C-alpha positions, 0 to 999 in steps of 0.5 A: 531530536526527531525524525522529520518524515519519510524520504522514500519507501523501497519495494521489490518488483520483478518486471520493470515494464509492468511496474511502470504501468502499475505505479505510473498508469494505475496509481498515477505517480510521477516518475523521478530521475534515478541515478545510474545504479548497476541494477535496474529500478524506477523512482517515483515521486509521491505526493508533494515531491517530498516523498519517493517510491523506489522500485528495485527490479529483482532477477527473479520473482520472490516468494510471498510469505504470510505474516502471522500475528498474535492477538490478545484474544485469538490464536496466531492468524494471518490476514491479507490486509495485515502485512508489511506494506507501504501506505499512500495518502490519496484524495479519494479512496473510493475513486482509487478503489474503482480505478484499481478494479477498472485496471483489473487489480484485485482489491483485498480489503475495503469498505465494500468488502469488510462486511464479508468478514465476521471475525473479532480481529477484523472487527477490531481493525475496522473499528480502529481504522474508523478512529484513525482515518474515519473509514476503512482504507483500501488494500491491494497487491501490486503485480509483485505481491507488495501490499499497498494501503490507500489512506484518505488524505483528509484523515491526516490531522496535525497533532501538537 
């Protein structure tokens, strides 16, 4: 028995209109019908209509907490691009990075930013992403401080 895939990812937001702008306009996700729950939210299709992104609108903004990790050769560290997050497959990572910047969204980490970091943990991660994806993905925060990773679509290879 095995898991067949991911049905949906749920992210918390605190402004429905701003969420609709970011996920619909900036990321270009198609809105999906949502049941009449007693709390506000939005549903979006991701990709080929087999995965979904569910947004739940909270009553107030939530505090953003760093995630601290411990590497074999380092002290406890935290990095903006290592955190609980959702990852989306995109056909052109560079075009999405430019689209984010054109919409005033901050890119936290990408191929163009990686050279600014010179620590061992970042070097290890960049090398690992190269092996996994063939390049560094793009990391950004949505307007609600949810971390998003944009992974190149052509990096996905079916494994036997």
